[in-house]
N, C-alpha and C positions, 0 to 999 in steps of 0.2 A: 484753375483757380477756385472754381465752385466746389469741386471735389475736395480740394485741400481745406477750404473753409468748413465744409461739413465735417471732415475728420477732426478739425480743431475744436468744433463745438462738442462733438461726441467725447473727445478726450477731456474737455472741461467738465462735462456732466456725464460721467460714466455710470449709467443706470444698472450695469451688471456687477458693479463693485459690491463685494460682501465686506462689511466693516468688521474689524477685529478688536479694536482698542476700546474696551468697556470702561466708561468713566463713572457710571452711576447706575444703581438698580433701585427700583421702587415697586411697591406692591399695594394694591387696594383689595381688601378682603370684604366683600359685600355679603354678609351672612343672610340678609333678608332675601336677596335674589339667589343666593347660593353660587356666587361667581367670584373667582379670584383672578385678578388681572395683574400681570407683571409687566413692568416697563424697563427696558434696558437701553440706556443712553450710550452712544458711541462718540468718541472724539472726532470721528470723520463726519459728523453731522447727520447721523441716522438715529432712528428710534425704532426698536423692535417691541411689538405689543403681543403678548401671549395671554390668552383667555382660557380658563379652565373651569369646568363644572363637575363637582363631585370627584375631584382628583383626576379627571380626564380632560386633556387639552382639546378644546373645541375650535379655537381660531388662533392664527398666528400670521402676522404680516409685518413688513418692514417699510418704514416711511422715510423719505428724504426731506429733512426738516427745512432745507433752503427753499422748498416750493410751497411751504405752508404759511398761512396768515398767522402771525403770533398772537392776535387778539381773539380769544375764544368767545363764543356766544353762549352766555349762561342763562339758564331758565330754571324756575323752581315750580314744583308741583306740591301745593300745600295739602290737598285732600282734606280741606276743612269740613266738608259735608260729612265725611265718615267720622271725623272727630266729634262734631256736634251730635251726630246720631248716637255715638257711643256714650257721650255724657248724658244725653236725654234718657236713653235706655237705662243707664246706671242709676240715675235719679228715680226713674219709674220703679225699678226693682227695689230700691231702698224704701220708697213710699209704700209699695205693695207689702213689704215685710211688716210695716207698722200699721197700715190702714186695714188691710183685709182681715186680720184677726179680730177686729172690732165689728165685723159684719157677719151676716149669715153664711158667708162663703169662707169662713175661717179654715175649714178643712182643706181648702185649695191653696192656702198661703204658700206652702213650700213649693208646690208645682209651679204656680204662677211666677213666684220670685226666681226660681231656678231657670225657667224658660227665658224670662226677660233679661236676667243677668248673663245668660249664655249668649243671647243676641247682642248685648252690650259688649261682651268680650270679643265676639266675632267682628263687630264694627270697629273696635279698637285695633284688632289685628289687621283689618283692611286698611285702616289709617296708616299704620306703620309700614305696610307693604307698598302703599301708593305714594306716600310722602317721599320725595326725591328731588335732587338737584342734578342738572346736566350741564356739562361743559363740552361744547362742540368745537372742533377745529376744522377749518376749511382750507382748501388749496388757495394759494395767494391770488391768482388771477381767475382761475376757473370756478372758484367758489363751490367746489364739491366737498361734501362732508366726508372726511377720511378718519376721524377719530371722535368717539363720544365717551366721556367719562361720566358714569352714572353713580351718584352717591346716595345711598339710602340711610335709614336710621343706623347710627353707629359708625358710619364712614363718610359722613358729609364733609367734615373738616379735612379728612385725609384726601378726599378727591379734590377739594379746593387747593390744597397744598401742592399736589402733584400737577394740577393744571397750571399752577404758577411756575413749577419747575420746567414743564414742557414749553411754556411761553418763553422762559429765559433761554432755553436751549435753541428754540427756533430763531430768536433774535441773534444769538451768537452765530448760528449757521448762516443766516442771511447776511450778517456783517462780513462774513468771510467769503461771500459770493460776489462775483463781478456785478457791475452795474446792471439794473433791470432793463436790458435792451432787447432787441429782436432775438438775439441768440438765447437769452434767458427764457423768453416766451416760447421759443421752439423747444427748448429743453423741458419746459414745464408741460407742454403738450405731450411730449414723449413720456414724461412721468405719469400723466393721466392714462395713457394707453397701458402702461405697466400696472397701474392700480386696478384697471378694469380686468386685465388678464389674471391678476392674482385674487380677484373677488373682493377687493376693498371697496370699490364702487361699482355700480352697474354700468352696462354699456350705454344706457340712456344718459346717466349722469356724466359719463365720459364725453359723450357727444355734446351735451349741453355745456360742459366745461370748456371743451375745445372751441366751441362756437364763441363763448365769451372771450377766450384768449385771442382768437382770430380778429375779434372786433377791436382789439387794442393795437393791432399792427397799423402803422401809419403808411 
């Protein structure tokens, strides 16, 4: 009976299944970071994530959506220090261009203005590079981070929209899954092991996640 029960659980959550029915494709092109991320949604309740830099694929993994928490944790990095530095330096360069010619250092006007303006431009570029939003998705019970959507200047809205699409897909997959019982928790533990094997999470994160799952067994 025990062996039959284990077989039934494995059939219900077959982690070796390769999905085939593509229902949606989305892409985030982050030009600031030089990263293109493709998201392939499957009717079977899976999400394939492909990441490429300079045209070369760097990462690819497959997620079982029924084991994810549909509520992403969002955070924003404003980089206001870099912005205020850029504005201050820009104003300083402007003042230098008007004030220095009226002093005995008039011959240095162009040099000083050019240097300060260059620093202002670098600070502005640093602001653009650092300013970002992140949407992180976790496993349902183990709370391990399995997916991070990073949106920089030019793709912040796009990343937010795709995060919403992923949230919707997770809710659909979870609604099609059996009740969150002991069998589900065992299957989620097995999913954590697979995520660790494929490099999506570290072995420490896997251990921490399975410990959390074990704490939910009655």
